[in-house]
N, CA, C and O atoms as CSV, one atom per row, in Angstrom:
chain,resi,resn,atom,element,x,y,z
A,1,MET,N,N,-86.049,-172.685,61.491
A,1,MET,CA,C,-87.032,-172.011,60.998
A,1,MET,C,C,-86.582,-171.501,59.451
A,1,MET,O,O,-87.178,-171.071,58.464
A,2,VAL,N,N,-84.715,-171.899,59.937
A,2,VAL,CA,C,-84.971,-171.461,57.754
A,2,VAL,C,C,-84.745,-172.341,57.672
A,2,VAL,O,O,-85.303,-172.459,56.581
A,3,LEU,N,N,-84.191,-173.697,57.919
A,3,LEU,CA,C,-84.394,-174.699,56.612
A,3,LEU,C,C,-85.617,-175.178,56.364
A,3,LEU,O,O,-85.859,-175.799,55.329
A,4,ILE,N,N,-86.989,-174.815,57.776
A,4,ILE,CA,C,-88.054,-175.699,56.898
A,4,ILE,C,C,-88.211,-173.728,55.672
A,4,ILE,O,O,-88.466,-173.890,54.478
A,5,THR,N,N,-88.052,-172.402,56.127
A,5,THR,CA,C,-88.397,-172.105,54.776
A,5,THR,C,C,-88.022,-172.383,53.692
A,5,THR,O,O,-88.905,-172.288,52.839
A,6,MET,N,N,-86.468,-172.889,53.126
A,6,MET,CA,C,-85.904,-173.043,52.417
A,6,MET,C,C,-86.309,-174.523,52.137
A,6,MET,O,O,-86.060,-174.826,50.971
A,7,SER,N,N,-86.489,-174.851,52.376
A,7,SER,CA,C,-87.326,-176.450,52.325
A,7,SER,C,C,-88.395,-176.383,51.411
A,7,SER,O,O,-88.838,-177.372,50.827
A,8,CYS,N,N,-88.759,-175.394,51.295
A,8,CYS,CA,C,-90.048,-175.533,51.381
A,8,CYS,C,C,-90.584,-174.667,49.928
A,8,CYS,O,O,-91.428,-175.050,49.118
A,9,ILE,N,N,-89.869,-173.514,49.915
A,9,ILE,CA,C,-89.429,-173.198,48.318
A,9,ILE,C,C,-88.889,-173.984,47.299
A,9,ILE,O,O,-89.456,-174.127,46.216
A,10,VAL,N,N,-87.412,-174.700,47.700
A,10,VAL,CA,C,-87.246,-176.053,47.120
A,10,VAL,C,C,-87.320,-176.857,45.993
A,10,VAL,O,O,-86.816,-177.119,44.900
A,11,VAL,N,N,-89.099,-177.393,47.620
A,11,VAL,CA,C,-90.225,-178.433,47.002
A,11,VAL,C,C,-90.746,-177.437,46.512
A,11,VAL,O,O,-89.711,-176.774,46.568
A,12,GLN,N,N,-91.647,-176.569,45.960
A,12,GLN,CA,C,-92.529,-175.759,45.234
A,12,GLN,C,C,-91.177,-175.597,44.314
A,12,GLN,O,O,-90.742,-176.744,44.217
A,13,LYS,N,N,-90.663,-175.069,43.887
A,13,LYS,CA,C,-89.914,-175.204,42.748
A,13,LYS,C,C,-89.675,-176.372,41.986
A,13,LYS,O,O,-89.719,-176.342,40.756
A,14,VAL,N,N,-89.400,-177.501,42.694
A,14,VAL,CA,C,-88.768,-179.090,42.616
A,14,VAL,C,C,-90.663,-179.521,42.377
A,14,VAL,O,O,-90.671,-180.374,41.489
A,15,VAL,N,N,-92.023,-179.262,42.797
A,15,VAL,CA,C,-93.225,-179.527,42.075
A,15,VAL,C,C,-93.956,-178.650,40.862
A,15,VAL,O,O,-95.115,-178.815,40.482
A,16,ARG,N,N,-92.749,-177.419,40.207
A,16,ARG,CA,C,-93.565,-176.526,39.609
A,16,ARG,C,C,-92.357,-177.100,38.182
A,16,ARG,O,O,-92.746,-176.924,37.028
A,17,HIS,N,N,-91.804,-177.360,38.279
A,17,HIS,CA,C,-89.858,-177.609,37.482
A,17,HIS,C,C,-91.181,-179.772,36.802
A,17,HIS,O,O,-91.139,-180.154,35.633
A,18,ASN,N,N,-91.675,-180.238,37.453
A,18,ASN,CA,C,-91.984,-182.003,37.069
A,18,ASN,C,C,-92.884,-181.703,36.559
A,18,ASN,O,O,-93.267,-182.396,35.617
A,19,THR,N,N,-93.675,-180.457,36.977
A,19,THR,CA,C,-95.052,-181.328,36.172
A,19,THR,C,C,-95.392,-180.142,35.352
A,19,THR,O,O,-96.521,-180.175,34.861
A,20,GLU,N,N,-94.365,-178.674,34.991
A,20,GLU,CA,C,-94.140,-178.513,33.825
A,20,GLU,C,C,-93.158,-179.184,33.080
A,20,GLU,O,O,-93.393,-178.860,31.916
A,21,ASP,N,N,-92.298,-179.853,33.095
A,21,ASP,CA,C,-90.984,-181.235,32.126
A,21,ASP,C,C,-92.891,-182.269,31.998
A,21,ASP,O,O,-93.169,-182.477,30.817
A,22,ARG,N,N,-93.509,-182.575,32.564
A,22,ARG,CA,C,-94.099,-183.910,32.705
A,22,ARG,C,C,-94.837,-183.198,31.700
A,22,ARG,O,O,-94.674,-183.979,30.763
A,23,GLU,N,N,-95.833,-181.861,31.041
A,23,GLU,CA,C,-96.416,-181.762,30.743
A,23,GLU,C,C,-95.771,-181.355,28.732
A,23,GLU,O,O,-96.421,-181.238,27.692
A,24,ILE,N,N,-94.124,-181.253,29.049
A,24,ILE,CA,C,-93.618,-181.074,27.808
A,24,ILE,C,C,-92.972,-182.484,26.844
A,24,ILE,O,O,-92.921,-182.931,25.697
A,25,GLN,N,N,-92.500,-182.797,28.426
A,25,GLN,CA,C,-92.681,-184.420,27.320
A,25,GLN,C,C,-94.202,-185.133,26.826
A,25,GLN,O,O,-94.303,-186.114,26.089
A,26,LEU,N,N,-95.170,-184.473,27.352
A,26,LEU,CA,C,-95.920,-184.820,26.269
A,26,LEU,C,C,-95.833,-184.727,24.873
A,26,LEU,O,O,-96.247,-185.506,24.014
A,27,GLU,N,N,-95.165,-183.534,24.756
A,27,GLU,CA,C,-95.073,-182.978,22.994
A,27,GLU,C,C,-93.683,-183.347,22.287
A,27,GLU,O,O,-93.425,-183.554,21.101
A,28,ASN,N,N,-92.750,-183.359,23.618
A,28,ASN,CA,C,-91.397,-183.482,22.704
A,28,ASN,C,C,-90.875,-185.068,23.727
A,28,ASN,O,O,-90.945,-184.942,24.949
A,29,PRO,N,N,-90.452,-186.274,23.231
A,29,PRO,CA,C,-90.409,-186.732,24.812
A,29,PRO,C,C,-89.300,-187.487,24.013
A,29,PRO,O,O,-89.195,-188.596,23.488
A,30,LYS,N,N,-88.304,-186.065,24.204
A,30,LYS,CA,C,-86.771,-186.079,23.683
A,30,LYS,C,C,-86.148,-184.845,24.992
A,30,LYS,O,O,-84.978,-184.699,25.345
A,31,HIS,N,N,-87.307,-184.138,25.468
A,31,HIS,CA,C,-86.734,-183.893,26.584
A,31,HIS,C,C,-86.453,-183.832,28.273
A,31,HIS,O,O,-87.194,-183.943,29.250
A,32,ARG,N,N,-85.034,-183.603,28.098
A,32,ARG,CA,C,-84.716,-183.671,29.308
A,32,ARG,C,C,-84.889,-182.682,30.518
A,32,ARG,O,O,-84.538,-181.530,30.773
A,33,LYS,N,N,-85.893,-184.097,31.402
A,33,LYS,CA,C,-86.042,-183.653,33.353
A,33,LYS,C,C,-84.917,-182.767,33.424
A,33,LYS,O,O,-83.766,-182.988,33.049
A,34,ARG,N,N,-85.684,-181.112,34.274
A,34,ARG,CA,C,-84.634,-180.612,35.358
A,34,ARG,C,C,-83.719,-181.277,36.523
A,34,ARG,O,O,-82.495,-181.318,36.642
A,35,ASN,N,N,-85.142,-181.965,37.632
A,35,ASN,CA,C,-84.479,-182.551,38.389
A,35,ASN,C,C,-84.436,-184.308,38.420
A,35,ASN,O,O,-85.045,-185.206,37.838
A,36,THR,N,N,-83.508,-184.232,39.300
A,36,THR,CA,C,-83.795,-185.445,39.451
A,36,THR,C,C,-83.969,-186.190,40.273
A,36,THR,O,O,-83.439,-186.119,41.382
A,37,SER,N,N,-84.996,-187.341,39.791
A,37,SER,CA,C,-85.376,-188.379,41.441
A,37,SER,C,C,-84.857,-188.104,42.224
A,37,SER,O,O,-85.329,-188.003,43.357
A,38,ALA,N,N,-83.499,-187.842,41.857
A,38,ALA,CA,C,-83.060,-188.405,43.961
A,38,ALA,C,C,-82.634,-186.720,44.492
A,38,ALA,O,O,-82.212,-186.429,45.612
A,39,PHE,N,N,-82.815,-186.016,43.653
A,39,PHE,CA,C,-82.537,-184.036,44.260
A,39,PHE,C,C,-84.444,-183.861,44.901
A,39,PHE,O,O,-84.841,-183.304,45.924
A,40,THR,N,N,-85.371,-184.690,43.652
A,40,THR,CA,C,-86.900,-184.734,44.588
A,40,THR,C,C,-87.142,-185.082,45.420
A,40,THR,O,O,-88.259,-184.825,45.869
A,41,GLY,N,N,-86.209,-185.905,46.156
A,41,GLY,CA,C,-86.886,-186.745,47.237
A,41,GLY,C,C,-85.748,-186.250,48.285
A,41,GLY,O,O,-86.052,-186.428,49.465
A,42,MET,N,N,-84.571,-185.697,48.052
A,42,MET,CA,C,-84.252,-184.603,48.993
A,42,MET,C,C,-84.256,-183.400,49.214
A,42,MET,O,O,-83.453,-182.613,49.715
A,43,ALA,N,N,-85.358,-183.323,48.741
A,43,ALA,CA,C,-85.613,-181.914,48.294
A,43,ALA,C,C,-87.350,-182.225,49.208
A,43,ALA,O,O,-87.623,-181.382,50.062
A,44,TYR,N,N,-88.085,-183.038,49.051
A,44,TYR,CA,C,-89.045,-183.732,50.226
A,44,TYR,C,C,-88.020,-183.977,51.839
A,44,TYR,O,O,-87.991,-183.119,52.721
A,45,ALA,N,N,-87.747,-184.458,51.867
A,45,ALA,CA,C,-86.232,-185.108,52.919
A,45,ALA,C,C,-85.999,-184.093,54.058
A,45,ALA,O,O,-86.078,-184.163,55.284
A,46,GLY,N,N,-85.554,-182.734,52.827
A,46,GLY,CA,C,-85.131,-182.099,53.671
A,46,GLY,C,C,-86.463,-181.197,54.387
A,46,GLY,O,O,-86.130,-180.791,55.501
A,47,MET,N,N,-87.510,-180.901,54.104
A,47,MET,CA,C,-88.974,-180.445,54.661
A,47,MET,C,C,-88.633,-181.076,55.947
A,47,MET,O,O,-87.925,-180.545,56.804
A,48,VAL,N,N,-89.534,-183.003,56.089
A,48,VAL,CA,C,-88.974,-183.485,56.996
A,48,VAL,C,C,-88.979,-183.342,57.587
A,48,VAL,O,O,-89.727,-182.826,58.417
A,49,ILE,N,N,-87.320,-184.077,57.452
A,49,ILE,CA,C,-86.102,-183.457,58.733
A,49,ILE,C,C,-86.681,-182.011,58.895
A,49,ILE,O,O,-87.639,-182.143,59.657
A,50,GLY,N,N,-86.593,-181.063,58.642
A,50,GLY,CA,C,-87.300,-179.463,59.260
A,50,GLY,C,C,-88.508,-179.254,59.660
A,50,GLY,O,O,-89.036,-178.349,60.305
A,51,PHE,N,N,-88.978,-180.476,59.063
A,51,PHE,CA,C,-91.017,-180.066,60.686
A,51,PHE,C,C,-90.597,-181.060,61.388
A,51,PHE,O,O,-91.391,-181.099,62.329
A,52,GLY,N,N,-89.660,-182.093,61.554
A,52,GLY,CA,C,-89.397,-183.076,62.623
A,52,GLY,C,C,-88.488,-182.188,63.299
A,52,GLY,O,O,-88.434,-182.417,64.508
A,53,MET,N,N,-87.623,-181.073,62.823
A,53,MET,CA,C,-86.296,-180.732,64.269
A,53,MET,C,C,-87.137,-179.830,65.334
A,53,MET,O,O,-86.633,-179.382,66.364
A,54,PHE,N,N,-89.083,-179.540,64.765
A,54,PHE,CA,C,-89.283,-177.810,64.884
A,54,PHE,C,C,-89.317,-178.023,65.846
A,54,PHE,O,O,-88.744,-177.439,66.766
A,55,ALA,N,N,-90.478,-179.547,65.905
A,55,ALA,CA,C,-91.674,-180.712,66.840
A,55,ALA,C,C,-90.402,-180.795,67.925
A,55,ALA,O,O,-90.327,-180.094,68.935
A,56,ILE,N,N,-89.428,-181.785,67.515
A,56,ILE,CA,C,-88.524,-181.347,68.155
A,56,ILE,C,C,-87.716,-180.420,69.733
A,56,ILE,O,O,-87.564,-180.680,70.926
A,57,GLY,N,N,-87.390,-179.284,68.800
A,57,GLY,CA,C,-87.735,-178.045,70.005
A,57,GLY,C,C,-88.342,-177.705,70.851
A,57,GLY,O,O,-88.069,-177.028,71.842
A,58,MET,N,N,-89.798,-178.461,70.279
A,58,MET,CA,C,-90.685,-177.146,70.857
A,58,MET,C,C,-90.972,-177.933,71.613
A,58,MET,O,O,-91.062,-177.427,72.731
A,59,ALA,N,N,-91.315,-179.673,71.595
A,59,ALA,CA,C,-91.571,-180.630,73.020
A,59,ALA,C,C,-90.650,-179.933,73.592
A,59,ALA,O,O,-91.133,-178.861,73.955
A,60,ASN,N,N,-89.299,-180.046,73.908
A,60,ASN,CA,C,-88.207,-179.269,73.797
A,60,ASN,C,C,-88.623,-177.627,74.898
A,60,ASN,O,O,-88.712,-176.541,75.471
A,61,ALA,N,N,-88.651,-178.048,74.728
A,61,ALA,CA,C,-88.342,-175.488,75.262
A,61,ALA,C,C,-88.529,-176.507,76.452
A,61,ALA,O,O,-88.565,-177.653,76.900
A,62,PRO,N,N,-88.631,-174.944,76.614
A,62,PRO,CA,C,-88.801,-175.116,78.934
A,62,PRO,C,C,-89.940,-174.465,78.864
A,62,PRO,O,O,-89.731,-174.066,80.010
A,63,PHE,N,N,-91.074,-173.920,78.568
A,63,PHE,CA,C,-91.685,-173.351,78.388
A,63,PHE,C,C,-92.969,-174.230,79.192
A,63,PHE,O,O,-92.844,-175.418,79.491
A,64,GLU,N,N,-94.097,-173.496,79.454
A,64,GLU,CA,C,-94.969,-174.195,79.689
A,64,GLU,C,C,-95.885,-175.354,78.754
A,64,GLU,O,O,-95.567,-175.926,77.711
A,65,LEU,N,N,-96.702,-175.413,79.286
A,65,LEU,CA,C,-97.387,-176.606,77.800
A,65,LEU,C,C,-98.100,-175.661,76.756
A,65,LEU,O,O,-97.937,-175.475,75.550
A,66,ASN,N,N,-99.239,-174.965,78.022
A,66,ASN,CA,C,-100.035,-174.297,77.006
A,66,ASN,C,C,-98.904,-172.464,76.227
A,66,ASN,O,O,-99.450,-171.618,75.519
A,67,VAL,N,N,-97.536,-172.402,76.633
A,67,VAL,CA,C,-97.627,-170.932,75.585
A,67,VAL,C,C,-96.529,-172.482,74.484
A,67,VAL,O,O,-96.257,-172.217,73.313
A,68,ASN,N,N,-96.294,-173.206,74.788
A,68,ASN,CA,C,-95.728,-174.087,73.319
A,68,ASN,C,C,-96.663,-173.802,72.226
A,68,ASN,O,O,-96.264,-174.054,71.089
A,69,GLY,N,N,-97.974,-173.262,72.395
A,69,GLY,CA,C,-98.406,-173.502,70.979
A,69,GLY,C,C,-99.345,-174.126,70.423
A,69,GLY,O,O,-99.436,-174.139,69.196
């Protein structure tokens, strides 16, 4: 859950900065982007991995199926 929470915060930051940078680059073509494409990809990958780990953990939980949620 901590990985999901942190990765969602980072993805929100990445999306906001990329949107702002796109708007600024229209006015000033020399503006440098704050996030690289590698960092953007890692942010999304972290979120997907976090949700995947959560799903695997819920599937392997020792509870009845009606308790898993």
